[in-house]
N, CA, C, O and the ligand as a Tripos MOL2 file, in Angstrom:
@<TRIPOS>MOLECULE
protein
  177   175    45     0     0
PROTEIN
NO_CHARGES

@<TRIPOS>ATOM
      1 N         -21.1140   12.4730   15.3220 N.3       1 MET1
      2 CA        -21.6400   13.2030   14.2750 C.3       1 MET1
      3 C         -22.1330   12.2660   13.1140 C.2       1 MET1
      4 O         -21.3930   11.3690   12.7110 O.2       1 MET1
      5 N         -23.3020   12.4580   12.6100 N.am      2 HIS2
      6 CA        -23.7480   11.6340   11.6560 C.3       2 HIS2
      7 C         -23.6130   12.3190   10.2310 C.2       2 HIS2
      8 O         -23.9010   13.5040   10.0620 O.2       2 HIS2
      9 N         -23.1920   11.5570    9.3010 N.am      3 HIS3
     10 CA        -22.9750   12.1630    7.9930 C.3       3 HIS3
     11 C         -24.3380   12.0000    7.1070 C.2       3 HIS3
     12 O         -25.0010   10.9670    7.1990 O.2       3 HIS3
     13 N         -24.6400   12.8390    6.4310 N.am      4 HIS4
     14 CA        -25.8430   12.8750    5.5980 C.3       4 HIS4
     15 C         -25.4260   12.4660    4.0740 C.2       4 HIS4
     16 O         -25.2750   13.3350    3.2150 O.2       4 HIS4
     17 N         -25.2680   11.2090    3.8310 N.am      5 TRP5
     18 CA        -24.8980   10.7970    2.4810 C.3       5 TRP5
     19 C         -25.9470   10.9320    1.6160 C.2       5 TRP5
     20 O         -27.0570   10.4310    1.7910 O.2       5 TRP5
     21 N         -25.5400   11.7440    0.4890 N.am      6 GLU6
     22 CA        -26.6080   12.0240   -0.5170 C.3       6 GLU6
     23 C         -25.8860   11.6110   -1.9480 C.2       6 GLU6
     24 O         -24.6750   11.6790   -2.1530 O.2       6 GLU6
     25 N         -26.8420   11.1900   -2.8520 N.am      7 ALA7
     26 CA        -26.2760   10.6590   -3.9660 C.3       7 ALA7
     27 C         -25.7690   11.8090   -4.9530 C.2       7 ALA7
     28 O         -26.4790   12.7990   -5.1290 O.2       7 ALA7
     29 N         -24.6190   11.6820   -5.5510 N.am      8 ALA8
     30 CA        -24.0590   12.5940   -6.2630 C.3       8 ALA8
     31 C         -23.4190   12.0360   -7.5700 C.2       8 ALA8
     32 O         -23.2780   10.8250   -7.7380 O.2       8 ALA8
     33 N         -23.0600   12.9090   -8.4340 N.am      9 ARG9
     34 CA        -22.5400   12.3720   -9.7050 C.3       9 ARG9
     35 C         -21.3250   13.0400  -10.0090 C.2       9 ARG9
     36 O         -21.2300   14.2420   -9.7600 O.2       9 ARG9
     37 N         -20.3380   12.3800  -10.5400 N.am     10 THR10
     38 CA        -19.0360   13.0720  -10.9100 C.3      10 THR10
     39 C         -19.2810   13.5310  -12.2730 C.2      10 THR10
     40 O         -20.2210   13.1020  -12.9420 O.2      10 THR10
     41 N         -18.4100   14.4350  -12.7080 N.am     11 PRO11
     42 CA        -18.2800   15.2570  -13.9580 C.3      11 PRO11
     43 C         -18.2960   14.1160  -15.0850 C.2      11 PRO11
     44 O         -18.7630   14.4020  -16.1870 O.2      11 PRO11
     45 N         -17.8490   12.9650  -14.8600 N.am     12 ASP12
     46 CA        -17.5870   11.9140  -15.6850 C.3      12 ASP12
     47 C         -18.8630   11.0740  -15.8390 C.2      12 ASP12
     48 O         -19.0600   10.3240  -16.7950 O.2      12 ASP12
     49 N         -19.7540   11.2690  -14.7700 N.am     13 GLY13
     50 CA        -21.1520   10.5130  -15.0600 C.3      13 GLY13
     51 C         -21.2190    9.4160  -13.9350 C.2      13 GLY13
     52 O         -22.2600    8.7910  -13.7320 O.2      13 GLY13
     53 N         -20.1380    9.2180  -13.2570 N.am     14 ALA14
     54 CA        -20.0400    8.1080  -12.2550 C.3      14 ALA14
     55 C         -20.8480    8.3970  -11.0800 C.2      14 ALA14
     56 O         -20.8360    9.5470  -10.6400 O.2      14 ALA14
     57 N         -21.5300    7.5190  -10.5310 N.am     15 ARG15
     58 CA        -22.3750    7.8340   -9.2990 C.3      15 ARG15
     59 C         -21.6090    7.5330   -8.0500 C.2      15 ARG15
     60 O         -20.9730    6.4850   -7.9370 O.2      15 ARG15
     61 N         -21.6660    8.5080   -7.0410 N.am     16 TYR16
     62 CA        -21.0460    8.3100   -5.7020 C.3      16 TYR16
     63 C         -21.8500    8.8380   -4.6290 C.2      16 TYR16
     64 O         -22.9570    9.2960   -4.9150 O.2      16 TYR16
     65 N         -21.4680    8.8380   -3.4920 N.am     17 GLU17
     66 CA        -22.1680    9.3550   -2.3310 C.3      17 GLU17
     67 C         -21.2660   10.3270   -1.5970 C.2      17 GLU17
     68 O         -20.0640   10.1010   -1.4630 O.2      17 GLU17
     69 N         -21.8820   11.4470   -1.1080 N.am     18 ARG18
     70 CA        -21.1330   12.3640   -0.4640 C.3      18 ARG18
     71 C         -21.9650   12.7910    0.6350 C.2      18 ARG18
     72 O         -23.1780   12.5830    0.5930 O.2      18 ARG18
     73 N         -21.3570   13.4370    1.7300 N.am     19 CYS19
     74 CA        -21.9930   14.0080    2.6860 C.3      19 CYS19
     75 C         -22.5440   15.5370    2.3280 C.2      19 CYS19
     76 O         -21.8510   16.3640    1.7350 O.2      19 CYS19
     77 N         -23.7360   15.7480    2.7280 N.am     20 ALA20
     78 CA        -24.3790   17.0730    2.3160 C.3      20 ALA20
     79 C         -23.9270   18.0660    3.4470 C.2      20 ALA20
     80 O         -24.2590   19.2490    3.3750 O.2      20 ALA20
     81 N         -23.1910   17.6020    4.4650 N.am     21 ARG21
     82 CA        -22.9680   18.5260    5.4710 C.3      21 ARG21
     83 C         -21.5830   19.1270    5.5690 C.2      21 ARG21
     84 O         -21.3110   20.3090    5.7770 O.2      21 ARG21
     85 N         -20.5730   17.8950    5.3430 N.am     22 CYS22
     86 CA        -19.1370   18.2430    5.2290 C.3      22 CYS22
     87 C         -18.7420   18.1030    3.8050 C.2      22 CYS22
     88 O         -17.6020   18.4430    3.4880 O.2      22 CYS22
     89 N         -19.5600   17.6400    2.9150 N.am     23 LEU23
     90 CA        -19.1030   17.4760    1.5800 C.3      23 LEU23
     91 C         -18.0270   16.3390    1.5350 C.2      23 LEU23
     92 O         -17.1470   16.3340    0.6740 O.2      23 LEU23
     93 N         -18.1300   15.4290    2.4470 N.am     24 LYS24
     94 CA        -17.1340   14.4250    2.4370 C.3      24 LYS24
     95 C         -17.3900   13.1790    1.6270 C.2      24 LYS24
     96 O         -18.4310   12.5610    1.8500 O.2      24 LYS24
     97 N         -16.6040   12.7770    0.7700 N.am     25 GLU25
     98 CA        -16.9110   11.6320   -0.1280 C.3      25 GLU25
     99 C         -16.7770   10.2990    0.7080 C.2      25 GLU25
    100 O         -15.7980   10.0000    1.3900 O.2      25 GLU25
    101 N         -17.8560    9.5930    0.5510 N.am     26 ARG26
    102 CA        -17.9640    8.2880    1.3170 C.3      26 ARG26
    103 C         -16.8420    7.3070    0.7170 C.2      26 ARG26
    104 O         -16.7630    7.0960   -0.4930 O.2      26 ARG26
    105 N         -16.0760    6.7890    1.5550 N.am     27 PRO27
    106 CA        -14.9600    5.9170    1.2400 C.3      27 PRO27
    107 C         -15.5760    4.5480    0.5570 C.2      27 PRO27
    108 O         -16.7370    4.2340    0.8180 O.2      27 PRO27
    109 N         -14.8590    3.8310   -0.2280 N.am     28 ASP28
    110 CA        -15.3220    2.5220   -0.7980 C.3      28 ASP28
    111 C         -15.0740    1.4050    0.2580 C.2      28 ASP28
    112 O         -14.0070    1.3030    0.8650 O.2      28 ASP28
    113 N         -16.0370    0.6530    0.4170 N.am     29 GLY29
    114 CA        -15.8620   -0.3320    1.3990 C.3      29 GLY29
    115 C         -17.2670   -0.5380    2.3990 C.2      29 GLY29
    116 O         -17.2530   -0.6720    3.6230 O.2      29 GLY29
    117 N         -18.3220   -0.5240    1.6160 N.am     30 LEU30
    118 CA        -19.5280   -0.5750    2.4970 C.3      30 LEU30
    119 C         -19.7110   -1.9750    2.8360 C.2      30 LEU30
    120 O         -20.5370   -2.2670    3.7000 O.2      30 LEU30
    121 N         -19.0210   -2.8870    2.2420 N.am     31 SER31
    122 CA        -19.3310   -4.1850    2.5620 C.3      31 SER31
    123 C         -18.8420   -4.6700    3.9540 C.2      31 SER31
    124 O         -17.6520   -4.6510    4.2680 O.2      31 SER31
    125 N         -19.7660   -5.0760    4.7110 N.am     32 ALA32
    126 CA        -19.3040   -5.3940    6.1140 C.3      32 ALA32
    127 C         -19.5080   -6.8270    6.4000 C.2      32 ALA32
    128 O         -20.6110   -7.3370    6.2030 O.2      32 ALA32
    129 N         -18.4910   -7.5180    6.8620 N.am     33 GLY33
    130 CA        -18.4830   -8.8740    7.2460 C.3      33 GLY33
    131 C         -17.2080   -9.5060    7.0970 C.2      33 GLY33
    132 O         -16.1990   -8.8330    7.3070 O.2      33 GLY33
    133 N         -17.1170  -10.7000    6.7650 N.am     34 THR34
    134 CA        -15.7930  -11.4500    6.6440 C.3      34 THR34
    135 C         -15.5060  -11.6160    5.1100 C.2      34 THR34
    136 O         -16.3350  -11.8600    4.2330 O.2      34 THR34
    137 N         -14.1230  -11.4270    4.9710 N.am     35 LYS35
    138 CA        -13.7110  -11.6880    3.5230 C.3      35 LYS35
    139 C         -13.0580  -13.0230    3.3880 C.2      35 LYS35
    140 O         -11.8400  -13.1940    3.3340 O.2      35 LYS35
    141 N         -14.0490  -14.0390    3.3340 N.am     36 ALA36
    142 CA        -13.3560  -15.3980    3.3060 C.3      36 ALA36
    143 C         -14.2700  -16.2570    2.2980 C.2      36 ALA36
    144 O         -15.4270  -15.9080    2.0660 O.2      36 ALA36
    145 N         -13.8090  -17.1700    1.8270 N.am     37 GLY37
    146 CA        -14.5080  -18.0050    0.8630 C.3      37 GLY37
    147 C         -14.7300  -17.3520   -0.4660 C.2      37 GLY37
    148 O         -15.8520  -17.3370   -0.9710 O.2      37 GLY37
    149 N         -13.6330  -16.7820   -1.0740 N.am     38 MET38
    150 CA        -13.9430  -16.0060   -2.2330 C.3      38 MET38
    151 C         -12.6970  -16.4480   -3.1440 C.2      38 MET38
    152 O         -11.6290  -15.8500   -3.0140 O.2      38 MET38
    153 N         -12.8300  -17.4530   -4.0290 N.am     39 GLY39
    154 CA        -11.8460  -17.8470   -4.8820 C.3      39 GLY39
    155 C         -10.6710  -18.4110   -4.2560 C.2      39 GLY39
    156 O          -9.6100  -17.8000   -4.3820 O.2      39 GLY39
    157 N         -10.7110  -19.5490   -3.5620 N.am     40 ILE40
    158 CA         -9.6530  -20.1320   -2.9070 C.3      40 ILE40
    159 C          -8.9040  -21.0380   -3.8750 C.2      40 ILE40
    160 O          -9.5100  -21.8500   -4.5750 O.2      40 ILE40
    161 N          -7.5680  -20.8920   -3.9090 N.am     41 GLY41
    162 CA         -6.9000  -21.6550   -4.7670 C.3      41 GLY41
    163 C          -6.7150  -21.1250   -6.1690 C.2      41 GLY41
    164 O          -5.5930  -21.0260   -6.6660 O.2      41 GLY41
    165 N          -7.6810  -20.8290   -6.7250 N.am     42 GLY42
    166 CA         -7.6690  -20.3080   -8.0840 C.3      42 GLY42
    167 C          -7.0760  -21.1300   -9.1670 C.2      42 GLY42
    168 O          -6.3890  -22.1180   -8.9050 O.2      42 GLY42
    169 N          -7.3210  -20.7510  -10.3510 N.am     43 GLY43
    170 CA         -6.6730  -21.7060  -11.4350 C.3      43 GLY43
    171 C          -7.4760  -21.3780  -12.6720 C.2      43 GLY43
    172 O          -8.6870  -21.5410  -12.8180 O.2      43 GLY43
    173 N          -6.5810  -20.8730  -13.5670 N.am     44 GLY44
    174 CA         -7.1880  -20.3650  -15.0370 C.3      44 GLY44
    175 C          -7.7940  -21.5410  -15.5480 C.2      44 GLY44
    176 O          -8.3520  -21.5210  -16.6460 O.2      44 GLY44
    177 ZN        -20.4670   14.8910    7.1200 Zn       45 ZN45
@<TRIPOS>BOND
     1     1     2 1
     2     2     3 1
     3     3     4 2
     4     3     5 am
     5     5     6 1
     6     6     7 1
     7     7     8 2
     8     7     9 am
     9     9    10 1
    10    10    11 1
    11    11    12 2
    12    11    13 am
    13    13    14 1
    14    14    15 1
    15    15    16 2
    16    15    17 am
    17    17    18 1
    18    18    19 1
    19    19    20 2
    20    19    21 am
    21    21    22 1
    22    22    23 1
    23    23    24 2
    24    23    25 am
    25    25    26 1
    26    26    27 1
    27    27    28 2
    28    27    29 am
    29    29    30 1
    30    30    31 1
    31    31    32 2
    32    31    33 am
    33    33    34 1
    34    34    35 1
    35    35    36 2
    36    35    37 am
    37    37    38 1
    38    38    39 1
    39    39    40 2
    40    39    41 am
    41    41    42 1
    42    42    43 1
    43    43    44 2
    44    43    45 am
    45    45    46 1
    46    46    47 1
    47    47    48 2
    48    47    49 am
    49    49    50 1
    50    50    51 1
    51    51    52 2
    52    51    53 am
    53    53    54 1
    54    54    55 1
    55    55    56 2
    56    55    57 am
    57    57    58 1
    58    58    59 1
    59    59    60 2
    60    59    61 am
    61    61    62 1
    62    62    63 1
    63    63    64 2
    64    63    65 am
    65    65    66 1
    66    66    67 1
    67    67    68 2
    68    67    69 am
    69    69    70 1
    70    70    71 1
    71    71    72 2
    72    71    73 am
    73    73    74 1
    74    74    75 1
    75    75    76 2
    76    75    77 am
    77    77    78 1
    78    78    79 1
    79    79    80 2
    80    79    81 am
    81    81    82 1
    82    82    83 1
    83    83    84 2
    84    83    85 am
    85    85    86 1
    86    86    87 1
    87    87    88 2
    88    87    89 am
    89    89    90 1
    90    90    91 1
    91    91    92 2
    92    91    93 am
    93    93    94 1
    94    94    95 1
    95    95    96 2
    96    95    97 am
    97    97    98 1
    98    98    99 1
    99    99   100 2
   100    99   101 am
   101   101   102 1
   102   102   103 1
   103   103   104 2
   104   103   105 am
   105   105   106 1
   106   106   107 1
   107   107   108 2
   108   107   109 am
   109   109   110 1
   110   110   111 1
   111   111   112 2
   112   111   113 am
   113   113   114 1
   114   114   115 1
   115   115   116 2
   116   115   117 am
   117   117   118 1
   118   118   119 1
   119   119   120 2
   120   119   121 am
   121   121   122 1
   122   122   123 1
   123   123   124 2
   124   123   125 am
   125   125   126 1
   126   126   127 1
   127   127   128 2
   128   127   129 am
   129   129   130 1
   130   130   131 1
   131   131   132 2
   132   131   133 am
   133   133   134 1
   134   134   135 1
   135   135   136 2
   136   135   137 am
   137   137   138 1
   138   138   139 1
   139   139   140 2
   140   139   141 am
   141   141   142 1
   142   142   143 1
   143   143   144 2
   144   143   145 am
   145   145   146 1
   146   146   147 1
   147   147   148 2
   148   147   149 am
   149   149   150 1
   150   150   151 1
   151   151   152 2
   152   151   153 am
   153   153   154 1
   154   154   155 1
   155   155   156 2
   156   155   157 am
   157   157   158 1
   158   158   159 1
   159   159   160 2
   160   159   161 am
   161   161   162 1
   162   162   163 1
   163   163   164 2
   164   163   165 am
   165   165   166 1
   166   166   167 1
   167   167   168 2
   168   167   169 am
   169   169   170 1
   170   170   171 1
   171   171   172 2
   172   171   173 am
   173   173   174 1
   174   174   175 1
   175   175   176 2
@<TRIPOS>SUBSTRUCTURE
     1 MET1         2 RESIDUE 1 A MET
     2 HIS2         6 RESIDUE 1 A HIS
     3 HIS3        10 RESIDUE 1 A HIS
     4 HIS4        14 RESIDUE 1 A HIS
     5 TRP5        18 RESIDUE 1 A TRP
     6 GLU6        22 RESIDUE 1 A GLU
     7 ALA7        26 RESIDUE 1 A ALA
     8 ALA8        30 RESIDUE 1 A ALA
     9 ARG9        34 RESIDUE 1 A ARG
    10 THR10       38 RESIDUE 1 A THR
    11 PRO11       42 RESIDUE 1 A PRO
    12 ASP12       46 RESIDUE 1 A ASP
    13 GLY13       50 RESIDUE 1 A GLY
    14 ALA14       54 RESIDUE 1 A ALA
    15 ARG15       58 RESIDUE 1 A ARG
    16 TYR16       62 RESIDUE 1 A TYR
    17 GLU17       66 RESIDUE 1 A GLU
    18 ARG18       70 RESIDUE 1 A ARG
    19 CYS19       74 RESIDUE 1 A CYS
    20 ALA20       78 RESIDUE 1 A ALA
    21 ARG21       82 RESIDUE 1 A ARG
    22 CYS22       86 RESIDUE 1 A CYS
    23 LEU23       90 RESIDUE 1 A LEU
    24 LYS24       94 RESIDUE 1 A LYS
    25 GLU25       98 RESIDUE 1 A GLU
    26 ARG26      102 RESIDUE 1 A ARG
    27 PRO27      106 RESIDUE 1 A PRO
    28 ASP28      110 RESIDUE 1 A ASP
    29 GLY29      114 RESIDUE 1 A GLY
    30 LEU30      118 RESIDUE 1 A LEU
    31 SER31      122 RESIDUE 1 A SER
    32 ALA32      126 RESIDUE 1 A ALA
    33 GLY33      130 RESIDUE 1 A GLY
    34 THR34      134 RESIDUE 1 A THR
    35 LYS35      138 RESIDUE 1 A LYS
    36 ALA36      142 RESIDUE 1 A ALA
    37 GLY37      146 RESIDUE 1 A GLY
    38 MET38      150 RESIDUE 1 A MET
    39 GLY39      154 RESIDUE 1 A GLY
    40 ILE40      158 RESIDUE 1 A ILE
    41 GLY41      162 RESIDUE 1 A GLY
    42 GLY42      166 RESIDUE 1 A GLY
    43 GLY43      170 RESIDUE 1 A GLY
    44 GLY44      174 RESIDUE 1 A GLY
    45 ZN45       177 GROUP 0 **** ****
């Protein structure tokens, strides 16, 4: 089943996407790939 993500807005005014079929909110985490090489070591 394919979800039909459509742009929607929350009462607060924040933008998000939900499915126009099952009204399911799209979870955060659209980034696909590897999570490496981001601030290694760190140091203020
Ligand atoms: Zn759906």
